[in-house]
N, C-alpha and C positions, 0 to 999 in steps of 0.2 A: 171154900174156895176165897183167898182173898184176893180185895178188890186192891187195882191202881187209880188213883183216878191225878190225871194232867188237866192242871188247873187253867193254866194258858191256851193249851188248847180245847178243852172242853171236852175229855173224853174220856171212858170209866171200863176198865177194862177187867172181869178175874182171871186171875191166873194161877200157875200151880205155885205151892210153896219152895222158894229155891230161885225164882226165874230172876236176871238179873235186871233190872229198870231199862239197860239200853236194848236191850233186848224183847225189850213187849214195846216199848216204846218204836224202835223199828219197825218189829213187824205190823203196829198196829197204827203208821203215818204219823206219829207226832216226831214231830219237827225239834230236836234236841241239841243243833248241834248251827248254832249264830254263824252268821257271813259265811268266808272262805271256808271254814272248817266242815261245811258238810264233804267237801271235799278231803280238805289238809286234815287228817285229825291219826288218832294210834290205832285205831279200829279194838279200844275195849283192851289194850295193854296197860293205860294209867299213866300216861307219859305225857299228853299236852294238856290234859285237864279244863280241856273246851266241852265233856261233856257234863259238867257240874250240873247240880238239880239240890233244889231246897227246900226238905220234907217239910210239909204247915201241918199247924196244928197239934200237934204233940204225935204226929207219927214214924218218928226219928227211930225211936225205940219199936220199928216195924221189921226193923232192917236188919243184915245182918256189921256184926264190927266190924272195923275200917277191915282193910286189910294194910302189911305193910306198906305195900306203892302206896296206893291209896294215904297214906301217913306224910308218907315223904311229901308228895306230890299236892297237897290243900297242904304241908309247911311251909314250900318256897312261892307259895302265893295267896297275893293280894285279896284273892276274892272271897276268902275264906273271915274277911277281919271281922269278930261279933260273932260269927252265927258254925262254930265251931264243930255243934254238932247237929244242927241241922242240914246244912251245907255237906253233902256228897258227890260222888265220883257216881255218876250214875250205870258207869262200865264195869264197877266191882259194888258197889250195895243189892243183895240178894233179898227179893222180899219173903218174911215171912207173915207176918198181917196184912191188915188196909194201911193206906202209904196215899197223902197227900201230896201228889210233887207240884212246887213251880216247875217247867223244866224252862231254860235260856233265862237266870237272873240276872238281872246287870252287874255291873261290876260296882260293886263296895266296899267305897274305900270312909263311909263314916259308922260303919257298925251299926249297919238299919237296910231295909228296904221298903221303907215305909207305901212309897204309892202305890209300888208293884204288890207285893202283899195287902194290902190293905182291900185292892179292889177283887185278888180273886176269894180274901175269904171275904168280902159280901158278894158275889157270886155263891160262892158255898153256901153261905145262910140263906142266900134265897132259893139256894135248888137249882140252881141254872151252871152248873159243872159239868 
């Protein structure tokens, strides 16, 4: 069974293949939504983009292909700059293999998530996920 590791929350969960990352996170108490989006979000319909996650360590190949709604939503957003393949909407991405997820990535204007990503990668290397 595939494993989903939420790097910020230090949570690792075994899931059934085909499970949506959003559903896995909510079921296991992982906070996907920043600020007011905890209440005001689209509830999984790919309209708000607030459940965006950054897939780490080459695991972006272990999720389903982007849906049309997801591609459209990400195309209209500034936060995908420089991370087109790694950035996904948790409400649309279905798990097909082991996945490392950085939930609530910061806004990305420069094409890098350097401080957050490096901290998550360091925790993963040290076995502190």
